[in-house]
C-alpha positions as CSV (number, residue, x, y, z in Angstrom):
1,M,-109.5,-98.9,11.5
2,K,-111.7,-101.9,11.9
3,Y,-113.1,-102.9,15.3
4,R,-113.2,-106.5,16.1
5,S,-116.6,-108.0,16.5
6,N,-115.5,-110.4,19.1
7,K,-117.6,-109.9,22.1
8,W,-114.6,-110.0,24.3
9,Y,-113.1,-106.9,22.5
10,T,-113.4,-104.4,25.2
11,K,-113.5,-100.6,25.6
12,A,-109.9,-100.6,26.8
13,H,-108.7,-102.0,23.5
14,I,-110.5,-99.3,21.5
15,L,-108.9,-96.5,23.7
16,C,-105.4,-98.0,23.1
17,D,-105.9,-97.9,19.3
18,L,-107.0,-94.3,19.4
19,W,-103.9,-93.3,21.4
20,A,-101.6,-94.9,18.9
21,F,-103.3,-93.1,16.0
22,M,-103.0,-89.7,17.7
23,R,-99.2,-90.3,18.2
24,Y,-98.9,-91.0,14.5
25,V,-100.7,-87.7,13.6
26,A,-98.5,-85.7,16.0
27,M,-95.3,-87.0,14.6
28,L,-96.4,-86.3,11.0
29,F,-97.3,-82.7,12.0
30,C,-93.9,-82.1,13.5
31,M,-92.1,-83.3,10.4
32,L,-94.2,-81.0,8.3
33,M,-93.3,-78.0,10.5
34,M,-89.6,-78.8,10.3
35,C,-89.7,-79.0,6.5
36,S,-91.5,-75.7,6.2
37,S,-88.7,-73.9,8.1
38,L,-86.2,-75.2,5.5
39,S,-88.2,-74.1,2.5
40,G,-86.0,-71.0,2.0
41,C,-83.0,-73.2,1.6
42,L,-84.7,-75.6,-0.7
43,G,-86.1,-73.0,-3.2
44,G,-87.5,-69.5,-3.7
45,P,-85.9,-66.2,-5.1
46,D,-82.1,-65.4,-4.7
47,V,-81.0,-62.7,-2.2
48,E,-79.9,-59.6,-4.1
49,T,-78.1,-56.2,-3.3
50,S,-79.9,-52.9,-3.8
51,E,-78.3,-52.8,-7.3
52,G,-79.7,-56.1,-8.3
53,D,-76.4,-58.0,-8.0
54,P,-76.8,-61.6,-6.6
55,V,-75.0,-62.3,-3.4
56,E,-73.8,-65.8,-2.7
57,L,-73.2,-66.9,0.9
58,G,-69.5,-67.4,1.6
59,E,-68.2,-65.4,-1.4
60,S,-65.0,-63.4,-1.1
61,T,-65.3,-59.8,0.0
62,D,-63.1,-58.9,-3.1
63,D,-66.2,-59.7,-5.2
64,W,-68.6,-57.4,-3.2
65,P,-70.1,-54.4,-5.1
66,T,-68.1,-51.1,-4.9
67,Y,-69.3,-47.6,-5.4
68,Y,-67.6,-44.9,-7.6
69,V,-68.6,-41.5,-9.1
70,L,-66.9,-38.9,-11.1
71,T,-67.8,-35.9,-9.0
72,S,-69.6,-35.3,-5.7
73,A,-72.6,-34.0,-7.7
74,D,-73.1,-37.6,-8.9
75,L,-73.5,-39.0,-5.4
76,P,-77.0,-40.4,-4.7
77,A,-79.4,-38.9,-2.1
78,C,-78.1,-39.4,1.4
79,P,-79.5,-40.9,3.6
80,G,-82.1,-41.6,0.9
81,T,-85.9,-41.9,1.0
82,N,-85.9,-45.0,3.1
83,N,-82.3,-44.6,4.5
84,E,-81.3,-47.1,1.9
85,N,-77.9,-45.4,1.3
86,I,-76.7,-45.1,4.9
87,G,-73.3,-46.8,5.3
88,K,-72.4,-46.8,1.7
89,L,-68.8,-45.7,0.8
90,Y,-68.1,-44.0,-2.5
91,Y,-64.9,-43.0,-4.1
92,V,-65.1,-39.5,-5.8
93,E,-62.6,-39.2,-8.6
94,A,-62.6,-35.4,-9.0
95,D,-62.0,-34.8,-5.3
96,V,-59.7,-37.7,-4.8
97,N,-61.4,-38.8,-1.6
98,F,-63.9,-41.3,-0.1
99,Q,-67.3,-40.2,1.2
100,V,-69.5,-42.1,3.4
101,C,-73.3,-41.7,3.7
102,M,-74.3,-40.9,7.3
103,S,-77.6,-40.0,8.9
104,T,-76.5,-36.4,8.6
105,G,-75.5,-36.6,5.0
106,W,-72.4,-37.3,3.0
107,Q,-69.1,-37.1,5.0
108,V,-65.6,-37.0,3.6
109,V,-63.5,-39.7,5.2
110,Q,-60.5,-37.9,6.8
111,L,-57.3,-40.0,7.1
112,G,-54.8,-38.6,9.6
113,G,-54.5,-35.1,10.9
114,S,-56.2,-33.6,13.9
115,G,-59.7,-34.5,12.6
116,G,-58.8,-37.9,11.2
117,N,-60.0,-41.3,12.4
118,I,-56.9,-43.2,11.3
119,L,-53.5,-42.3,12.7
120,M,-50.9,-41.5,10.1
121,N,-47.4,-40.0,9.9
122,Q,-47.3,-36.4,11.2
123,P,-45.5,-33.9,9.0
124,P,-42.5,-32.0,10.4
125,L,-42.8,-28.6,12.0
126,V,-40.7,-25.8,10.3
127,E,-40.3,-22.1,11.0
128,A,-38.0,-19.5,9.3
129,N,-37.5,-15.8,9.2
130,V,-35.2,-13.2,7.6
131,W,-32.9,-11.4,10.0
132,L,-31.2,-9.2,7.5
133,T,-31.8,-8.0,4.0
134,N,-31.2,-4.8,2.0
135,H,-31.4,-3.7,-1.6
136,N,-27.7,-2.9,-1.5
137,L,-26.8,-6.5,-0.7
138,V,-26.5,-7.6,-4.4
139,V,-23.9,-9.9,-5.8
140,D,-22.9,-10.5,-9.5
141,D,-23.6,-14.1,-10.5
142,G,-21.0,-13.9,-13.3
143,D,-23.5,-14.8,-16.0
144,G,-25.2,-11.5,-16.6
145,T,-27.6,-12.1,-13.7
146,Y,-27.6,-11.0,-10.0
147,S,-28.6,-12.3,-6.6
148,I,-29.8,-10.6,-3.5
149,L,-28.4,-11.7,-0.1
150,L,-30.6,-12.8,2.8
151,G,-29.7,-13.4,6.4
152,L,-31.9,-16.4,7.3
153,H,-32.8,-18.3,10.6
154,W,-34.7,-21.6,10.5
155,N,-35.8,-24.3,12.9
156,S,-37.5,-27.6,12.2
157,T,-38.5,-30.8,14.2
158,D,-40.4,-34.0,13.6
159,T,-42.7,-35.2,16.4
160,D,-42.8,-38.8,15.3
161,G,-39.5,-39.3,13.5
162,T,-36.5,-37.4,12.1
163,I,-35.8,-34.7,9.5
164,S,-34.2,-36.2,6.5
165,L,-34.0,-33.1,4.2
166,I,-34.3,-29.4,4.7
167,G,-33.6,-26.5,2.4
168,I,-34.7,-23.4,0.5
169,D,-36.9,-23.4,-2.6
170,Y,-36.5,-20.0,-4.3
171,D,-38.3,-20.6,-7.6
172,G,-41.6,-22.1,-6.3
173,D,-41.3,-25.6,-7.8
174,L,-41.4,-27.3,-4.4
175,T,-37.9,-28.6,-4.9
176,I,-34.9,-27.6,-2.7
177,D,-32.5,-25.3,-4.5
178,I,-30.2,-24.5,-1.5
179,P,-29.8,-27.3,1.1
180,L,-29.6,-26.0,4.7
181,L,-27.0,-27.2,7.3
182,G,-28.9,-29.0,10.0
183,N,-32.4,-28.8,11.5
184,T,-31.8,-25.4,13.0
185,G,-29.4,-22.6,12.1
186,A,-28.8,-19.1,11.0
187,Y,-25.9,-19.2,8.5
188,S,-24.7,-20.6,5.2
189,A,-21.2,-21.9,4.6
190,E,-20.5,-19.3,1.8
191,D,-18.8,-16.0,1.4
192,Y,-20.2,-13.4,-1.0
193,T,-18.7,-10.1,-2.3
194,T,-21.3,-7.4,-3.1
195,Q,-21.0,-4.9,-6.0
196,D,-19.7,-2.4,-3.4
197,G,-16.7,-4.8,-2.7
198,E,-18.0,-5.7,0.8
199,V,-17.6,-9.4,1.9
200,Y,-20.6,-11.0,3.7
201,S,-20.2,-14.4,5.2
202,G,-23.0,-16.8,6.1
203,F,-25.7,-15.2,3.9
204,F,-27.8,-16.9,1.3
205,A,-27.8,-15.7,-2.3
206,I,-31.3,-15.7,-3.9
207,P,-31.4,-15.1,-7.7
208,F,-32.9,-11.7,-8.4
209,E,-35.3,-13.0,-11.0
210,S,-36.7,-15.9,-9.0
211,G,-39.9,-16.2,-7.0
212,L,-41.4,-13.0,-8.2
213,S,-45.1,-12.0,-8.1
214,F,-46.5,-8.8,-9.6
215,H,-49.4,-7.3,-7.7
216,R,-52.0,-4.9,-9.1
217,G,-54.2,-2.5,-7.2
218,Q,-56.7,-0.1,-8.8
219,T,-59.0,2.6,-7.4
220,P,-61.4,5.0,-9.2
221,T,-58.6,7.5,-9.6
222,D,-55.3,5.6,-9.8
223,C,-53.4,2.3,-10.1
224,K,-50.6,1.0,-7.9
225,W,-48.3,-2.0,-8.3
226,S,-45.6,-3.9,-6.5
227,I,-43.4,-6.9,-6.9
228,T,-42.7,-9.4,-4.1
229,R,-40.3,-12.3,-3.8
230,T,-41.3,-15.5,-2.0
231,I,-38.9,-18.1,-0.9
232,T,-39.9,-21.4,0.8
233,V,-38.1,-23.2,3.6
234,M,-39.2,-26.8,3.3
235,A,-38.5,-29.8,5.5
236,V,-39.0,-33.5,4.7
237,D,-39.2,-36.2,7.4
238,D,-38.0,-39.8,7.3
239,D,-41.5,-41.0,6.2
240,G,-41.6,-38.6,3.2
241,A,-44.0,-36.0,4.7
242,T,-43.1,-32.4,3.8
243,S,-43.9,-29.1,5.5
244,F,-43.4,-25.5,4.2
245,D,-42.8,-22.0,5.6
246,Y,-43.2,-19.2,3.2
247,I,-41.2,-15.9,3.5
248,T,-42.3,-13.0,1.3
249,S,-40.3,-9.7,0.9
250,N,-40.2,-6.7,-1.3
251,A,-38.5,-7.9,-4.5
252,F,-36.1,-5.1,-5.2
253,N,-36.3,-2.8,-2.1
254,P,-36.5,-4.8,1.1
255,V,-35.7,-3.3,4.4
256,I,-34.0,-4.8,7.4
257,S,-36.8,-4.3,9.9
258,T,-39.5,-6.2,8.1
259,S,-38.1,-7.5,4.8
260,M,-41.4,-6.5,3.2
261,G,-40.5,-2.9,2.6
262,Y,-42.5,-0.3,0.7
263,L,-45.3,-1.7,-1.6
264,Y,-46.8,1.4,-3.1
265,Y,-45.5,2.2,-6.6
266,N,-46.9,4.2,-9.6
267,A,-46.5,4.3,-13.3
268,Y,-43.4,6.5,-13.2
269,D,-41.7,4.0,-10.8
270,A,-42.5,1.3,-13.3
271,M,-40.8,3.4,-16.0
272,D,-37.7,3.9,-13.9
273,F,-37.6,0.3,-12.9
274,E,-38.0,-1.0,-16.4
275,Q,-35.1,1.3,-17.5
276,S,-32.8,0.0,-14.7
277,S,-33.9,-3.7,-14.7
278,P,-35.5,-4.4,-18.0
279,G,-37.6,-7.6,-18.3
280,I,-38.4,-8.0,-14.6
281,I,-41.9,-6.6,-15.1
282,S,-43.7,-8.6,-17.8
283,Q,-45.0,-6.8,-20.8
284,A,-48.6,-7.4,-19.9
285,D,-48.1,-6.0,-16.4
286,Y,-46.2,-3.0,-17.7
287,D,-48.9,-2.2,-20.3
288,W,-51.5,-2.4,-17.5
289,I,-49.8,0.2,-15.2
290,M,-49.1,2.4,-18.3
291,G,-52.8,2.5,-19.2
292,V,-52.4,0.6,-22.5
293,S,-55.8,-0.7,-23.7
294,P,-57.7,-2.7,-22.4
295,S,-56.2,-1.4,-19.2
296,T,-58.4,1.2,-17.4
297,C,-55.5,2.7,-15.5
298,P,-54.9,6.4,-16.1
299,A,-52.1,6.7,-18.6
300,P,-49.2,8.8,-17.2
301,A,-47.7,11.7,-19.0
302,V,-44.8,10.3,-21.0
303,F,-42.1,12.8,-22.2
304,S,-39.0,12.6,-24.3
305,L,-36.1,14.9,-23.8
306,T,-33.2,15.9,-26.1
307,F,-30.0,17.8,-25.3
308,D,-28.4,20.4,-27.6
309,S,-24.7,19.9,-27.3
310,G,-24.2,23.2,-29.2
311,A,-25.4,25.0,-26.1
312,V,-21.8,24.9,-24.8
313,S,-20.9,28.5,-25.9
314,S,-20.4,31.8,-24.3
315,G,-23.9,33.1,-25.2
316,D,-26.6,33.4,-22.5
317,T,-29.7,32.6,-24.5
318,D,-28.6,29.2,-26.0
319,T,-31.2,26.5,-26.6
320,L,-30.4,23.7,-24.2
321,G,-32.9,21.1,-25.1
322,V,-36.5,20.2,-26.1
323,L,-39.1,18.3,-23.9
324,T,-41.8,16.6,-26.0
325,L,-45.1,15.1,-24.7
326,V,-45.2,11.7,-26.2
327,S,-48.5,10.4,-24.7
328,G,-50.8,10.7,-21.8
329,A,-52.2,13.8,-20.1
330,A,-49.9,16.4,-18.7
331,T,-52.5,18.6,-17.1
332,N,-51.5,17.6,-13.6
333,V,-47.8,17.9,-14.1
334,Q,-46.0,20.6,-12.1
335,G,-42.4,21.5,-11.7
336,Q,-40.5,20.9,-8.5
337,D,-39.3,23.6,-6.1
338,G,-41.9,26.1,-7.5
339,C,-40.6,25.9,-11.0
340,N,-43.3,26.1,-13.7
341,P,-44.0,23.9,-15.5
342,I,-40.8,21.9,-15.0
343,Y,-37.6,21.8,-12.9
344,I,-34.4,21.8,-15.0
345,G,-31.0,20.7,-14.0
346,L,-27.7,20.3,-15.9
347,S,-24.9,17.7,-15.9
348,W,-21.2,18.2,-15.9
349,D,-18.9,15.2,-16.2
350,G,-21.8,12.9,-15.5
351,Q,-22.7,14.7,-12.3
352,N,-26.1,16.3,-11.9
353,Y,-26.4,19.9,-10.6
354,G,-29.6,21.7,-9.8
355,Q,-30.2,25.2,-11.1
356,L,-32.4,28.2,-10.2
357,C,-35.7,28.4,-12.0
358,S,-34.7,31.9,-13.2
359,S,-31.8,30.5,-15.1
360,F,-34.0,29.0,-17.8
361,S,-36.7,30.0,-20.2
362,V,-39.4,27.5,-21.1
363,Q,-41.4,28.1,-24.3
364,F,-44.5,26.0,-25.0
365,S,-45.4,25.1,-28.5
366,G,-48.9,23.8,-29.0
367,T,-52.6,24.7,-29.1
368,D,-53.4,24.9,-25.3
369,A,-50.7,25.1,-22.6
370,A,-53.3,24.1,-20.0
371,N,-54.2,21.0,-21.9
372,P,-51.2,19.8,-23.8
373,V,-51.5,16.9,-26.2
374,A,-49.1,14.4,-27.7
375,G,-46.6,16.2,-29.9
376,D,-46.6,19.5,-28.0
377,T,-43.1,20.7,-27.0
378,Y,-41.3,22.7,-24.3
379,T,-38.1,24.4,-25.6
380,I,-35.6,25.0,-22.8
381,S,-33.2,27.9,-23.2
382,E,-30.8,30.0,-21.1
383,A,-32.5,33.0,-19.6
384,S,-29.7,35.6,-19.7
385,D,-27.6,33.3,-17.6
386,D,-24.8,31.5,-19.3
387,V,-25.0,28.3,-17.4
388,C,-23.4,26.3,-20.2
389,N,-20.2,27.7,-21.5
390,P,-16.6,26.7,-22.4
391,T,-15.7,26.8,-18.7
392,N,-18.8,25.0,-17.4
393,I,-19.0,22.4,-20.2
394,C,-22.5,20.8,-19.9
395,D,-22.8,17.2,-21.1
396,G,-26.4,16.6,-20.3
397,I,-29.7,17.9,-19.1
398,Y,-32.5,16.6,-16.9
399,V,-36.0,17.5,-16.0
400,D,-37.9,16.8,-12.8
401,F,-41.6,17.3,-12.3
402,N,-44.3,16.3,-9.9
403,H,-47.3,14.3,-11.0
404,D,-50.5,14.2,-8.9
405,G,-51.6,10.6,-9.2
406,G,-54.9,10.1,-7.3
407,G,-53.8,12.2,-4.4
408,D,-50.3,10.6,-4.4
409,Q,-47.7,13.3,-5.2
410,V,-44.9,11.5,-7.1
411,S,-41.8,12.8,-8.8
412,H,-40.2,11.7,-12.0
413,R,-36.9,12.5,-13.7
414,I,-36.0,12.4,-17.4
415,Y,-32.3,12.5,-18.6
416,A,-30.8,13.4,-21.9
417,S,-27.1,13.7,-22.9
């Protein structure tokens, strides 16, 4: 700025010029400040996610980064060293769920249910119980198989809708095999005739071979087994939610009071059951209870018995049959009713009749009667008592004996004809 040299150029003029200059500087400074606040928009590094992906303002949420892991073991540290993972939501494929990182760690997102944070359809309520069952209530299916009859009561309701389907699943595939009549009830619409010729109305016929489970139990001294049958009463509501009520009973000897019955069977019971109902016990389970390697169950004493039809004569010392030890240990086998070592009975016209011990002679053939081994025999003969003769025509023989199985005194019978 030049100052005029005119003598009349006063101090007042100089002050006015300085004031104008200062206004110009102030305006320039304000403009520079405004430009500096916009420098982030005019240049500089892009904003990125923690994974290094650029984020553009205004982009669709469909393009935002998502998180996915195969197993929960693959989840990152939560909340992380600097809380960098808090709020992240991961889908865990192996667990089929979502997990969110919270300040307390990873939390599974619960949808619906009492602990859920999103209201969903509530499944129906279903309850059922057996009011009558018995091992004698057996019907012939007409195809070589049999069914056991059950008296069943059921009740179901849906708190937020209606029941669209309800029925019995007896083979465990979660599919209804027998539809039920209504949401509540106690009877079927069928009549069934048992093998005894009795007609039972309103019962449900459950295939004998369906829904079976074999249970094993072993102690240091013995092995036990049982078979149970489980049926499922299932209800489906109008939104597709399904509920189940499971009913388990003794598979072949249920009782009216509990339907469960006695669940305490031994190897000899398995032998009898296999003879009366072959194939119900799997071969692997049968071998286990019989002590077949690699099973560590004690092998029971297994005998074979033959009957000598030539014993039907008027002599009183005829040989009636031969009992042979096939396998196992017979050291703990004792005859019933005080008979030693076995109890012997005879059959006439297919009917069994017990006999006095003194009516028979039992001759052991082997090295050591106290420790018999496989192949040792017991020859059974009349002992001066003509129990089989042309008048009392014997058509068979049976042997009963007690076996001490781990403190459980059990009996077993062998027939021959």
